[in-house]
Every structure is written in C-alpha cells, then in structure tokens.
mmCIF file of the N, C-alpha and C atoms, coordinates in Angstrom:
data_MODEL
# 
_entry.id   MODEL 
# 
loop_
_atom_site.group_PDB 
_atom_site.id 
_atom_site.type_symbol 
_atom_site.label_atom_id 
_atom_site.label_alt_id 
_atom_site.label_comp_id 
_atom_site.label_asym_id 
_atom_site.label_entity_id 
_atom_site.label_seq_id 
_atom_site.pdbx_PDB_ins_code 
_atom_site.Cartn_x 
_atom_site.Cartn_y 
_atom_site.Cartn_z 
_atom_site.occupancy 
_atom_site.B_iso_or_equiv 
_atom_site.pdbx_formal_charge 
_atom_site.auth_seq_id 
_atom_site.auth_comp_id 
_atom_site.auth_asym_id 
_atom_site.auth_atom_id 
_atom_site.pdbx_PDB_model_num 
ATOM 1   N N  . MET A 1 1  ? 0.844   -1.165  0.000   1.00 0.00 ? 1  MET A N  1 
ATOM 2   C CA . MET A 1 1  ? 0.000   0.000   0.000   1.00 0.00 ? 1  MET A CA 1 
ATOM 3   C C  . MET A 1 1  ? 0.894   1.234   0.000   1.00 0.00 ? 1  MET A C  1 
ATOM 4   N N  . PHE A 1 2  ? 0.514   2.188   -0.793  1.00 0.00 ? 2  PHE A N  1 
ATOM 5   C CA . PHE A 1 2  ? 1.183   3.483   -0.826  1.00 0.00 ? 2  PHE A CA 1 
ATOM 6   C C  . PHE A 1 2  ? 0.258   4.462   -0.122  1.00 0.00 ? 2  PHE A C  1 
ATOM 7   N N  . SER A 1 3  ? 0.830   5.182   0.830   1.00 0.00 ? 3  SER A N  1 
ATOM 8   C CA . SER A 1 3  ? -0.003  6.034   1.674   1.00 0.00 ? 3  SER A CA 1 
ATOM 9   C C  . SER A 1 3  ? 0.749   7.301   2.053   1.00 0.00 ? 3  SER A C  1 
ATOM 10  N N  . LEU A 1 4  ? 0.059   8.124   2.820   1.00 0.00 ? 4  LEU A N  1 
ATOM 11  C CA . LEU A 1 4  ? 0.654   9.314   3.423   1.00 0.00 ? 4  LEU A CA 1 
ATOM 12  C C  . LEU A 1 4  ? 0.477   9.189   4.934   1.00 0.00 ? 4  LEU A C  1 
ATOM 13  N N  . SER A 1 5  ? 1.469   9.574   5.676   1.00 0.00 ? 5  SER A N  1 
ATOM 14  C CA . SER A 1 5  ? 1.411   9.409   7.136   1.00 0.00 ? 5  SER A CA 1 
ATOM 15  C C  . SER A 1 5  ? 0.312   10.246  7.782   1.00 0.00 ? 5  SER A C  1 
ATOM 16  N N  . THR A 1 6  ? -0.100  11.312  7.137   1.00 0.00 ? 6  THR A N  1 
ATOM 17  C CA . THR A 1 6  ? -1.113  12.213  7.705   1.00 0.00 ? 6  THR A CA 1 
ATOM 18  C C  . THR A 1 6  ? -2.519  11.971  7.157   1.00 0.00 ? 6  THR A C  1 
ATOM 19  N N  . CYS A 1 7  ? -2.664  10.987  6.300   1.00 0.00 ? 7  CYS A N  1 
ATOM 20  C CA . CYS A 1 7  ? -3.931  10.725  5.608   1.00 0.00 ? 7  CYS A CA 1 
ATOM 21  C C  . CYS A 1 7  ? -4.864  9.875   6.473   1.00 0.00 ? 7  CYS A C  1 
ATOM 22  N N  . MET A 1 8  ? -6.034  10.420  6.830   1.00 0.00 ? 8  MET A N  1 
ATOM 23  C CA . MET A 1 8  ? -6.961  9.658   7.672   1.00 0.00 ? 8  MET A CA 1 
ATOM 24  C C  . MET A 1 8  ? -7.510  8.446   6.932   1.00 0.00 ? 8  MET A C  1 
ATOM 25  N N  . TRP A 1 9  ? -7.680  8.536   5.605   1.00 0.00 ? 9  TRP A N  1 
ATOM 26  C CA . TRP A 1 9  ? -8.183  7.401   4.828   1.00 0.00 ? 9  TRP A CA 1 
ATOM 27  C C  . TRP A 1 9  ? -7.149  6.285   4.778   1.00 0.00 ? 9  TRP A C  1 
ATOM 28  N N  . CYS A 1 10 ? -5.882  6.654   4.744   1.00 0.00 ? 10 CYS A N  1 
ATOM 29  C CA . CYS A 1 10 ? -4.811  5.656   4.765   1.00 0.00 ? 10 CYS A CA 1 
ATOM 30  C C  . CYS A 1 10 ? -4.812  4.923   6.104   1.00 0.00 ? 10 CYS A C  1 
ATOM 31  N N  . LYS A 1 11 ? -5.017  5.656   7.177   1.00 0.00 ? 11 LYS A N  1 
ATOM 32  C CA . LYS A 1 11 ? -5.086  5.041   8.505   1.00 0.00 ? 11 LYS A CA 1 
ATOM 33  C C  . LYS A 1 11 ? -6.278  4.100   8.599   1.00 0.00 ? 11 LYS A C  1 
ATOM 34  N N  . LYS A 1 12 ? -7.396  4.482   7.999   1.00 0.00 ? 12 LYS A N  1 
ATOM 35  C CA . LYS A 1 12 ? -8.580  3.614   7.997   1.00 0.00 ? 12 LYS A CA 1 
ATOM 36  C C  . LYS A 1 12 ? -8.308  2.343   7.198   1.00 0.00 ? 12 LYS A C  1 
ATOM 37  N N  . CYS A 1 13 ? -7.598  2.472   6.106   1.00 0.00 ? 13 CYS A N  1 
ATOM 38  C CA . CYS A 1 13 ? -7.252  1.306   5.295   1.00 0.00 ? 13 CYS A CA 1 
ATOM 39  C C  . CYS A 1 13 ? -6.360  0.352   6.090   1.00 0.00 ? 13 CYS A C  1 
ATOM 40  N N  . LYS A 1 14 ? -5.354  0.891   6.753   1.00 0.00 ? 14 LYS A N  1 
ATOM 41  C CA . LYS A 1 14 ? -4.468  0.059   7.571   1.00 0.00 ? 14 LYS A CA 1 
ATOM 42  C C  . LYS A 1 14 ? -5.260  -0.642  8.666   1.00 0.00 ? 14 LYS A C  1 
ATOM 43  N N  . ARG A 1 15 ? -6.163  0.078   9.301   1.00 0.00 ? 15 ARG A N  1 
ATOM 44  C CA . ARG A 1 15 ? -7.003  -0.510  10.348  1.00 0.00 ? 15 ARG A CA 1 
ATOM 45  C C  . ARG A 1 15 ? -7.878  -1.627  9.774   1.00 0.00 ? 15 ARG A C  1 
ATOM 46  N N  . PHE A 1 16 ? -8.465  -1.377  8.608   1.00 0.00 ? 16 PHE A N  1 
ATOM 47  C CA . PHE A 1 16 ? -9.296  -2.372  7.927   1.00 0.00 ? 16 PHE A CA 1 
ATOM 48  C C  . PHE A 1 16 ? -8.496  -3.660  7.701   1.00 0.00 ? 16 PHE A C  1 
ATOM 49  N N  . LEU A 1 17 ? -7.286  -3.528  7.189   1.00 0.00 ? 17 LEU A N  1 
ATOM 50  C CA . LEU A 1 17 ? -6.443  -4.695  6.928   1.00 0.00 ? 17 LEU A CA 1 
ATOM 51  C C  . LEU A 1 17 ? -6.002  -5.362  8.224   1.00 0.00 ? 17 LEU A C  1 
ATOM 52  N N  . ASP A 1 18 ? -5.646  -4.571  9.220   1.00 0.00 ? 18 ASP A N  1 
ATOM 53  C CA . ASP A 1 18 ? -5.234  -5.117  10.519  1.00 0.00 ? 18 ASP A CA 1 
ATOM 54  C C  . ASP A 1 18 ? -6.358  -5.914  11.166  1.00 0.00 ? 18 ASP A C  1 
ATOM 55  N N  . GLU A 1 19 ? -7.573  -5.389  11.118  1.00 0.00 ? 19 GLU A N  1 
ATOM 56  C CA . GLU A 1 19 ? -8.720  -6.057  11.741  1.00 0.00 ? 19 GLU A CA 1 
ATOM 57  C C  . GLU A 1 19 ? -9.016  -7.405  11.096  1.00 0.00 ? 19 GLU A C  1 
ATOM 58  N N  . ARG A 1 20 ? -8.582  -7.592  9.865   1.00 0.00 ? 20 ARG A N  1 
ATOM 59  C CA . ARG A 1 20 ? -8.797  -8.850  9.151   1.00 0.00 ? 20 ARG A CA 1 
ATOM 60  C C  . ARG A 1 20 ? -7.535  -9.705  9.126   1.00 0.00 ? 20 ARG A C  1 
ATOM 61  N N  . ASN A 1 21 ? -6.563  -9.306  9.931   1.00 0.00 ? 21 ASN A N  1 
ATOM 62  C CA . ASN A 1 21 ? -5.286  -10.024 10.029  1.00 0.00 ? 21 ASN A CA 1 
ATOM 63  C C  . ASN A 1 21 ? -4.617  -10.222 8.670   1.00 0.00 ? 21 ASN A C  1 
ATOM 64  N N  . MET A 1 22 ? -4.760  -9.230  7.814   1.00 0.00 ? 22 MET A N  1 
ATOM 65  C CA . MET A 1 22 ? -4.129  -9.283  6.497   1.00 0.00 ? 22 MET A CA 1 
ATOM 66  C C  . MET A 1 22 ? -2.688  -8.798  6.625   1.00 0.00 ? 22 MET A C  1 
ATOM 67  N N  . LYS A 1 23 ? -1.786  -9.531  6.012   1.00 0.00 ? 23 LYS A N  1 
ATOM 68  C CA . LYS A 1 23 ? -0.394  -9.098  5.989   1.00 0.00 ? 23 LYS A CA 1 
ATOM 69  C C  . LYS A 1 23 ? -0.232  -8.110  4.841   1.00 0.00 ? 23 LYS A C  1 
ATOM 70  N N  . TYR A 1 24 ? 0.457   -7.038  5.104   1.00 0.00 ? 24 TYR A N  1 
ATOM 71  C CA . TYR A 1 24 ? 0.671   -6.027  4.068   1.00 0.00 ? 24 TYR A CA 1 
ATOM 72  C C  . TYR A 1 24 ? 1.909   -5.211  4.397   1.00 0.00 ? 24 TYR A C  1 
ATOM 73  N N  . ARG A 1 25 ? 2.400   -4.562  3.384   1.00 0.00 ? 25 ARG A N  1 
ATOM 74  C CA . ARG A 1 25 ? 3.504   -3.616  3.555   1.00 0.00 ? 25 ARG A CA 1 
ATOM 75  C C  . ARG A 1 25 ? 3.018   -2.266  3.054   1.00 0.00 ? 25 ARG A C  1 
ATOM 76  N N  . TYR A 1 26 ? 3.576   -1.226  3.608   1.00 0.00 ? 26 TYR A N  1 
ATOM 77  C CA . TYR A 1 26 ? 3.176   0.105   3.160   1.00 0.00 ? 26 TYR A CA 1 
ATOM 78  C C  . TYR A 1 26 ? 4.378   1.029   3.112   1.00 0.00 ? 26 TYR A C  1 
ATOM 79  N N  . ILE A 1 27 ? 4.240   2.028   2.288   1.00 0.00 ? 27 ILE A N  1 
ATOM 80  C CA . ILE A 1 27 ? 5.240   3.090   2.201   1.00 0.00 ? 27 ILE A CA 1 
ATOM 81  C C  . ILE A 1 27 ? 4.496   4.405   2.372   1.00 0.00 ? 27 ILE A C  1 
ATOM 82  N N  . ASP A 1 28 ? 4.876   5.156   3.386   1.00 0.00 ? 28 ASP A N  1 
ATOM 83  C CA . ASP A 1 28 ? 4.343   6.506   3.559   1.00 0.00 ? 28 ASP A CA 1 
ATOM 84  C C  . ASP A 1 28 ? 5.173   7.422   2.661   1.00 0.00 ? 28 ASP A C  1 
ATOM 85  N N  . LEU A 1 29 ? 4.595   7.807   1.552   1.00 0.00 ? 29 LEU A N  1 
ATOM 86  C CA . LEU A 1 29 ? 5.347   8.551   0.545   1.00 0.00 ? 29 LEU A CA 1 
ATOM 87  C C  . LEU A 1 29 ? 5.817   9.921   1.014   1.00 0.00 ? 29 LEU A C  1 
ATOM 88  N N  . ASP A 1 30 ? 5.162   10.477  2.009   1.00 0.00 ? 30 ASP A N  1 
ATOM 89  C CA . ASP A 1 30 ? 5.611   11.777  2.520   1.00 0.00 ? 30 ASP A CA 1 
ATOM 90  C C  . ASP A 1 30 ? 6.814   11.643  3.453   1.00 0.00 ? 30 ASP A C  1 
ATOM 91  N N  . LYS A 1 31 ? 7.248   10.404  3.714   1.00 0.00 ? 31 LYS A N  1 
ATOM 92  C CA . LYS A 1 31 ? 8.376   10.176  4.616   1.00 0.00 ? 31 LYS A CA 1 
ATOM 93  C C  . LYS A 1 31 ? 9.644   9.747   3.882   1.00 0.00 ? 31 LYS A C  1 
ATOM 94  N N  . ILE A 1 32 ? 9.572   9.659   2.554   1.00 0.00 ? 32 ILE A N  1 
ATOM 95  C CA . ILE A 1 32 ? 10.739  9.206   1.806   1.00 0.00 ? 32 ILE A CA 1 
ATOM 96  C C  . ILE A 1 32 ? 11.337  10.357  0.998   1.00 0.00 ? 32 ILE A C  1 
ATOM 97  N N  . ASP A 1 33 ? 12.496  10.096  0.439   1.00 0.00 ? 33 ASP A N  1 
ATOM 98  C CA . ASP A 1 33 ? 13.192  11.088  -0.375  1.00 0.00 ? 33 ASP A CA 1 
ATOM 99  C C  . ASP A 1 33 ? 12.295  11.538  -1.538  1.00 0.00 ? 33 ASP A C  1 
ATOM 100 N N  . PRO A 1 34 ? 12.214  12.839  -1.794  1.00 0.00 ? 34 PRO A N  1 
ATOM 101 C CA . PRO A 1 34 ? 11.355  13.342  -2.875  1.00 0.00 ? 34 PRO A CA 1 
ATOM 102 C C  . PRO A 1 34 ? 11.645  12.722  -4.248  1.00 0.00 ? 34 PRO A C  1 
ATOM 103 N N  . LYS A 1 35 ? 12.903  12.416  -4.528  1.00 0.00 ? 35 LYS A N  1 
ATOM 104 C CA . LYS A 1 35 ? 13.240  11.789  -5.813  1.00 0.00 ? 35 LYS A CA 1 
ATOM 105 C C  . LYS A 1 35 ? 12.630  10.395  -5.900  1.00 0.00 ? 35 LYS A C  1 
ATOM 106 N N  . ASP A 1 36 ? 12.705  9.647   -4.806  1.00 0.00 ? 36 ASP A N  1 
ATOM 107 C CA . ASP A 1 36 ? 12.112  8.307   -4.780  1.00 0.00 ? 36 ASP A CA 1 
ATOM 108 C C  . ASP A 1 36 ? 10.594  8.387   -4.887  1.00 0.00 ? 36 ASP A C  1 
ATOM 109 N N  . LYS A 1 37 ? 10.020  9.359   -4.205  1.00 0.00 ? 37 LYS A N  1 
ATOM 110 C CA . LYS A 1 37 ? 8.568   9.552   -4.267  1.00 0.00 ? 37 LYS A CA 1 
ATOM 111 C C  . LYS A 1 37 ? 8.133   9.811   -5.707  1.00 0.00 ? 37 LYS A C  1 
ATOM 112 N N  . LYS A 1 38 ? 8.854   10.663  -6.394  1.00 0.00 ? 38 LYS A N  1 
ATOM 113 C CA . LYS A 1 38 ? 8.517   10.983  -7.783  1.00 0.00 ? 38 LYS A CA 1 
ATOM 114 C C  . LYS A 1 38 ? 8.589   9.736   -8.658  1.00 0.00 ? 38 LYS A C  1 
ATOM 115 N N  . LYS A 1 39 ? 9.622   8.923   -8.472  1.00 0.00 ? 39 LYS A N  1 
ATOM 116 C CA . LYS A 1 39 ? 9.774   7.696   -9.260  1.00 0.00 ? 39 LYS A CA 1 
ATOM 117 C C  . LYS A 1 39 ? 8.624   6.728   -8.991  1.00 0.00 ? 39 LYS A C  1 
ATOM 118 N N  . ILE A 1 40 ? 8.247   6.592   -7.736  1.00 0.00 ? 40 ILE A N  1 
ATOM 119 C CA . ILE A 1 40 ? 7.152   5.684   -7.376  1.00 0.00 ? 40 ILE A CA 1 
ATOM 120 C C  . ILE A 1 40 ? 5.843   6.160   -7.998  1.00 0.00 ? 40 ILE A C  1 
ATOM 121 N N  . ILE A 1 41 ? 5.564   7.437   -7.906  1.00 0.00 ? 41 ILE A N  1 
ATOM 122 C CA . ILE A 1 41 ? 4.322   7.972   -8.474  1.00 0.00 ? 41 ILE A CA 1 
ATOM 123 C C  . ILE A 1 41 ? 4.298   7.788   -9.990  1.00 0.00 ? 41 ILE A C  1 
ATOM 124 N N  . GLU A 1 42 ? 5.416   8.035   -10.651 1.00 0.00 ? 42 GLU A N  1 
ATOM 125 C CA . GLU A 1 42 ? 5.484   7.820   -12.100 1.00 0.00 ? 42 GLU A CA 1 
ATOM 126 C C  . GLU A 1 42 ? 5.240   6.353   -12.432 1.00 0.00 ? 42 GLU A C  1 
ATOM 127 N N  . TYR A 1 43 ? 5.817   5.453   -11.639 1.00 0.00 ? 43 TYR A N  1 
ATOM 128 C CA . TYR A 1 43 ? 5.622   4.017   -11.846 1.00 0.00 ? 43 TYR A CA 1 
ATOM 129 C C  . TYR A 1 43 ? 4.148   3.642   -11.683 1.00 0.00 ? 43 TYR A C  1 
ATOM 130 N N  . LEU A 1 44 ? 3.525   4.124   -10.622 1.00 0.00 ? 44 LEU A N  1 
ATOM 131 C CA . LEU A 1 44 ? 2.114   3.800   -10.382 1.00 0.00 ? 44 LEU A CA 1 
ATOM 132 C C  . LEU A 1 44 ? 1.234   4.302   -11.523 1.00 0.00 ? 44 LEU A C  1 
ATOM 133 N N  . LYS A 1 45 ? 1.478   5.521   -11.960 1.00 0.00 ? 45 LYS A N  1 
ATOM 134 C CA . LYS A 1 45 ? 0.677   6.094   -13.052 1.00 0.00 ? 45 LYS A CA 1 
ATOM 135 C C  . LYS A 1 45 ? 0.831   5.288   -14.334 1.00 0.00 ? 45 LYS A C  1 
ATOM 136 N N  . SER A 1 46 ? 2.064   4.920   -14.668 1.00 0.00 ? 46 SER A N  1 
ATOM 137 C CA . SER A 1 46 ? 2.292   4.208   -15.928 1.00 0.00 ? 46 SER A CA 1 
ATOM 138 C C  . SER A 1 46 ? 1.852   2.748   -15.848 1.00 0.00 ? 46 SER A C  1 
ATOM 139 N N  . THR A 1 47 ? 2.031   2.117   -14.718 1.00 0.00 ? 47 THR A N  1 
ATOM 140 C CA . THR A 1 47 ? 1.684   0.703   -14.577 1.00 0.00 ? 47 THR A CA 1 
ATOM 141 C C  . THR A 1 47 ? 0.187   0.485   -14.460 1.00 0.00 ? 47 THR A C  1 
ATOM 142 N N  . TYR A 1 48 ? -0.468  1.298   -13.667 1.00 0.00 ? 48 TYR A N  1 
ATOM 143 C CA . TYR A 1 48 ? -1.889  1.095   -13.390 1.00 0.00 ? 48 TYR A CA 1 
ATOM 144 C C  . TYR A 1 48 ? -2.801  2.039   -14.167 1.00 0.00 ? 48 TYR A C  1 
ATOM 145 N N  . GLU A 1 49 ? -2.202  2.939   -14.929 1.00 0.00 ? 49 GLU A N  1 
ATOM 146 C CA . GLU A 1 49 ? -2.964  3.893   -15.736 1.00 0.00 ? 49 GLU A CA 1 
ATOM 147 C C  . GLU A 1 49 ? -4.108  4.501   -14.931 1.00 0.00 ? 49 GLU A C  1 
ATOM 148 N N  . SER A 1 50 ? -3.762  5.005   -13.787 1.00 0.00 ? 50 SER A N  1 
ATOM 149 C CA . SER A 1 50 ? -4.768  5.514   -12.858 1.00 0.00 ? 50 SER A CA 1 
ATOM 150 C C  . SER A 1 50 ? -4.328  6.849   -12.284 1.00 0.00 ? 50 SER A C  1 
ATOM 151 N N  . ARG A 1 51 ? -5.309  7.573   -11.809 1.00 0.00 ? 51 ARG A N  1 
ATOM 152 C CA . ARG A 1 51 ? -4.994  8.776   -11.039 1.00 0.00 ? 51 ARG A CA 1 
ATOM 153 C C  . ARG A 1 51 ? -4.345  8.324   -9.733  1.00 0.00 ? 51 ARG A C  1 
ATOM 154 N N  . ILE A 1 52 ? -3.631  9.195   -9.109  1.00 0.00 ? 52 ILE A N  1 
ATOM 155 C CA . ILE A 1 52 ? -2.987  8.855   -7.845  1.00 0.00 ? 52 ILE A CA 1 
ATOM 156 C C  . ILE A 1 52 ? -3.747  9.523   -6.718  1.00 0.00 ? 52 ILE A C  1 
ATOM 157 N N  . SER A 1 53 ? -4.202  8.706   -5.816  1.00 0.00 ? 53 SER A N  1 
ATOM 158 C CA . SER A 1 53 ? -4.896  9.152   -4.618  1.00 0.00 ? 53 SER A CA 1 
ATOM 159 C C  . SER A 1 53 ? -4.535  8.159   -3.526  1.00 0.00 ? 53 SER A C  1 
ATOM 160 N N  . TYR A 1 54 ? -4.730  8.531   -2.309  1.00 0.00 ? 54 TYR A N  1 
ATOM 161 C CA . TYR A 1 54 ? -4.288  7.671   -1.204  1.00 0.00 ? 54 TYR A CA 1 
ATOM 162 C C  . TYR A 1 54 ? -5.447  7.285   -0.309  1.00 0.00 ? 54 TYR A C  1 
ATOM 163 N N  . PRO A 1 55 ? -5.397  6.068   0.180   1.00 0.00 ? 55 PRO A N  1 
ATOM 164 C CA . PRO A 1 55 ? -4.380  5.043   -0.026  1.00 0.00 ? 55 PRO A CA 1 
ATOM 165 C C  . PRO A 1 55 ? -4.459  4.455   -1.437  1.00 0.00 ? 55 PRO A C  1 
ATOM 166 N N  . PHE A 1 56 ? -3.342  3.922   -1.880  1.00 0.00 ? 56 PHE A N  1 
ATOM 167 C CA . PHE A 1 56 ? -3.254  3.238   -3.170  1.00 0.00 ? 56 PHE A CA 1 
ATOM 168 C C  . PHE A 1 56 ? -2.855  1.814   -2.835  1.00 0.00 ? 56 PHE A C  1 
ATOM 169 N N  . LEU A 1 57 ? -3.829  0.926   -2.816  1.00 0.00 ? 57 LEU A N  1 
ATOM 170 C CA . LEU A 1 57 ? -3.631  -0.463  -2.391  1.00 0.00 ? 57 LEU A CA 1 
ATOM 171 C C  . LEU A 1 57 ? -3.393  -1.341  -3.610  1.00 0.00 ? 57 LEU A C  1 
ATOM 172 N N  . VAL A 1 58 ? -2.304  -2.091  -3.583  1.00 0.00 ? 58 VAL A N  1 
ATOM 173 C CA . VAL A 1 58 ? -1.953  -2.979  -4.685  1.00 0.00 ? 58 VAL A CA 1 
ATOM 174 C C  . VAL A 1 58 ? -1.816  -4.392  -4.139  1.00 0.00 ? 58 VAL A C  1 
ATOM 175 N N  . CYS A 1 59 ? -2.429  -5.356  -4.838  1.00 0.00 ? 59 CYS A N  1 
ATOM 176 C CA . CYS A 1 59 ? -2.226  -6.762  -4.489  1.00 0.00 ? 59 CYS A CA 1 
ATOM 177 C C  . CYS A 1 59 ? -2.121  -7.564  -5.779  1.00 0.00 ? 59 CYS A C  1 
ATOM 178 N N  . GLU A 1 60 ? -1.914  -8.857  -5.651  1.00 0.00 ? 60 GLU A N  1 
ATOM 179 C CA . GLU A 1 60 ? -1.715  -9.701  -6.830  1.00 0.00 ? 60 GLU A CA 1 
ATOM 180 C C  . GLU A 1 60 ? -2.876  -9.615  -7.814  1.00 0.00 ? 60 GLU A C  1 
ATOM 181 N N  . LYS A 1 61 ? -4.078  -9.417  -7.318  1.00 0.00 ? 61 LYS A N  1 
ATOM 182 C CA . LYS A 1 61 ? -5.270  -9.476  -8.161  1.00 0.00 ? 61 LYS A CA 1 
ATOM 183 C C  . LYS A 1 61 ? -5.751  -8.122  -8.670  1.00 0.00 ? 61 LYS A C  1 
ATOM 184 N N  . GLY A 1 62 ? -5.062  -7.064  -8.305  1.00 0.00 ? 62 GLY A N  1 
ATOM 185 C CA . GLY A 1 62 ? -5.480  -5.754  -8.778  1.00 0.00 ? 62 GLY A CA 1 
ATOM 186 C C  . GLY A 1 62 ? -5.073  -4.637  -7.849  1.00 0.00 ? 62 GLY A C  1 
ATOM 187 N N  . PHE A 1 63 ? -5.811  -3.540  -7.931  1.00 0.00 ? 63 PHE A N  1 
ATOM 188 C CA . PHE A 1 63 ? -5.499  -2.380  -7.100  1.00 0.00 ? 63 PHE A CA 1 
ATOM 189 C C  . PHE A 1 63 ? -6.771  -1.600  -6.817  1.00 0.00 ? 63 PHE A C  1 
ATOM 190 N N  . VAL A 1 64 ? -6.711  -0.804  -5.754  1.00 0.00 ? 64 VAL A N  1 
ATOM 191 C CA . VAL A 1 64 ? -7.824  0.067   -5.385  1.00 0.00 ? 64 VAL A CA 1 
ATOM 192 C C  . VAL A 1 64 ? -7.245  1.429   -5.038  1.00 0.00 ? 64 VAL A C  1 
ATOM 193 N N  . VAL A 1 65 ? -7.824  2.463   -5.613  1.00 0.00 ? 65 VAL A N  1 
ATOM 194 C CA . VAL A 1 65 ? -7.400  3.832   -5.326  1.00 0.00 ? 65 VAL A CA 1 
ATOM 195 C C  . VAL A 1 65 ? -8.402  4.441   -4.362  1.00 0.00 ? 65 VAL A C  1 
ATOM 196 N N  . GLY A 1 66 ? -7.907  4.961   -3.243  1.00 0.00 ? 66 GLY A N  1 
ATOM 197 C CA . GLY A 1 66 ? -8.781  5.560   -2.238  1.00 0.00 ? 66 GLY A CA 1 
ATOM 198 C C  . GLY A 1 66 ? -9.300  4.521   -1.259  1.00 0.00 ? 66 GLY A C  1 
ATOM 199 N N  . PHE A 1 67 ? -9.943  4.984   -0.213  1.00 0.00 ? 67 PHE A N  1 
ATOM 200 C CA . PHE A 1 67 ? -10.487 4.090   0.812   1.00 0.00 ? 67 PHE A CA 1 
ATOM 201 C C  . PHE A 1 67 ? -11.845 3.585   0.353   1.00 0.00 ? 67 PHE A C  1 
ATOM 202 N N  . ASN A 1 68 ? -11.914 2.276   0.075   1.00 0.00 ? 68 ASN A N  1 
ATOM 203 C CA . ASN A 1 68 ? -13.146 1.681   -0.423  1.00 0.00 ? 68 ASN A CA 1 
ATOM 204 C C  . ASN A 1 68 ? -13.270 0.254   0.120   1.00 0.00 ? 68 ASN A C  1 
ATOM 205 N N  . PRO A 1 69 ? -13.823 0.082   1.329   1.00 0.00 ? 69 PRO A N  1 
ATOM 206 C CA . PRO A 1 69 ? -13.903 -1.238  1.952   1.00 0.00 ? 69 PRO A CA 1 
ATOM 207 C C  . PRO A 1 69 ? -14.595 -2.294  1.095   1.00 0.00 ? 69 PRO A C  1 
ATOM 208 N N  . ASP A 1 70 ? -15.630 -1.928  0.359   1.00 0.00 ? 70 ASP A N  1 
ATOM 209 C CA . ASP A 1 70 ? -16.320 -2.911  -0.483  1.00 0.00 ? 70 ASP A CA 1 
ATOM 210 C C  . ASP A 1 70 ? -15.391 -3.457  -1.566  1.00 0.00 ? 70 ASP A C  1 
ATOM 211 N N  . LYS A 1 71 ? -14.637 -2.581  -2.187  1.00 0.00 ? 71 LYS A N  1 
ATOM 212 C CA . LYS A 1 71 ? -13.684 -3.031  -3.209  1.00 0.00 ? 71 LYS A CA 1 
ATOM 213 C C  . LYS A 1 71 ? -12.562 -3.849  -2.574  1.00 0.00 ? 71 LYS A C  1 
ATOM 214 N N  . TYR A 1 72 ? -12.125 -3.460  -1.372  1.00 0.00 ? 72 TYR A N  1 
ATOM 215 C CA . TYR A 1 72 ? -11.089 -4.234  -0.680  1.00 0.00 ? 72 TYR A CA 1 
ATOM 216 C C  . TYR A 1 72 ? -11.573 -5.654  -0.448  1.00 0.00 ? 72 TYR A C  1 
ATOM 217 N N  . LYS A 1 73 ? -12.794 -5.793  0.049   1.00 0.00 ? 73 LYS A N  1 
ATOM 218 C CA . LYS A 1 73 ? -13.342 -7.121  0.334   1.00 0.00 ? 73 LYS A CA 1 
ATOM 219 C C  . LYS A 1 73 ? -13.386 -7.970  -0.923  1.00 0.00 ? 73 LYS A C  1 
ATOM 220 N N  . LYS A 1 74 ? -13.888 -7.407  -2.016  1.00 0.00 ? 74 LYS A N  1 
ATOM 221 C CA . LYS A 1 74 ? -13.973 -8.153  -3.273  1.00 0.00 ? 74 LYS A CA 1 
ATOM 222 C C  . LYS A 1 74 ? -12.592 -8.567  -3.757  1.00 0.00 ? 74 LYS A C  1 
ATOM 223 N N  . LEU A 1 75 ? -11.651 -7.669  -3.675  1.00 0.00 ? 75 LEU A N  1 
ATOM 224 C CA . LEU A 1 75 ? -10.303 -7.932  -4.151  1.00 0.00 ? 75 LEU A CA 1 
ATOM 225 C C  . LEU A 1 75 ? -9.603  -8.967  -3.277  1.00 0.00 ? 75 LEU A C  1 
ATOM 226 N N  . LEU A 1 76 ? -9.762  -8.855  -1.983  1.00 0.00 ? 76 LEU A N  1 
ATOM 227 C CA . LEU A 1 76 ? -9.063  -9.745  -1.063  1.00 0.00 ? 76 LEU A CA 1 
ATOM 228 C C  . LEU A 1 76 ? -9.720  -11.113 -0.940  1.00 0.00 ? 76 LEU A C  1 
ATOM 229 N N  . GLU A 1 77 ? -11.008 -11.198 -1.211  1.00 0.00 ? 77 GLU A N  1 
ATOM 230 C CA . GLU A 1 77 ? -11.717 -12.466 -1.077  1.00 0.00 ? 77 GLU A CA 1 
ATOM 231 C C  . GLU A 1 77 ? -11.705 -13.279 -2.361  1.00 0.00 ? 77 GLU A C  1 
ATOM 232 N N  . SER A 1 78 ? -11.407 -12.659 -3.481  1.00 0.00 ? 78 SER A N  1 
ATOM 233 C CA . SER A 1 78 ? -11.457 -13.390 -4.756  1.00 0.00 ? 78 SER A CA 1 
ATOM 234 C C  . SER A 1 78 ? -10.225 -14.249 -4.960  1.00 0.00 ? 78 SER A C  1 
# 
C-alpha cells in the first residue's frame, strides 16, 4: 500500500487490513526522499494507468485507489 502518514483514509485502510489479520507492507510517501517519491508515483501512473490518490492499495489481483472497503473485500476475497 502506498499512503501518506497524515492521511486519515490511509489510517482507515491500515485498520481495515489489521482487523482482518491481512499481511501487508506500506510506504508513507511523505516520509521518503522526494526523488524516490517521484519515481514511485510515475511508476504507479504508468503501470496502473490511474490517477494517484491515497491510499493506493496494490495486491496480486489488482489495485484500489482511495479508501473503499467494499472493493477491498472483493479484491481480497477473490
């Protein structure tokens, strides 16, 4: 998951995953080097052809932009 440390929706996403005992890794993009952040955002845009909003959850079966528990459930349960 790509997130921001100050983003309340990112915190809700982490809580959602924690409550379901889902293993995940995250990067708070506002806590890393600006050059690395730029590279990651460019990668996300080109790979997923999507707007960038947070949280940006990526898993083997797809991705979800923004906090959307219904989409998380569908993605994680499929």
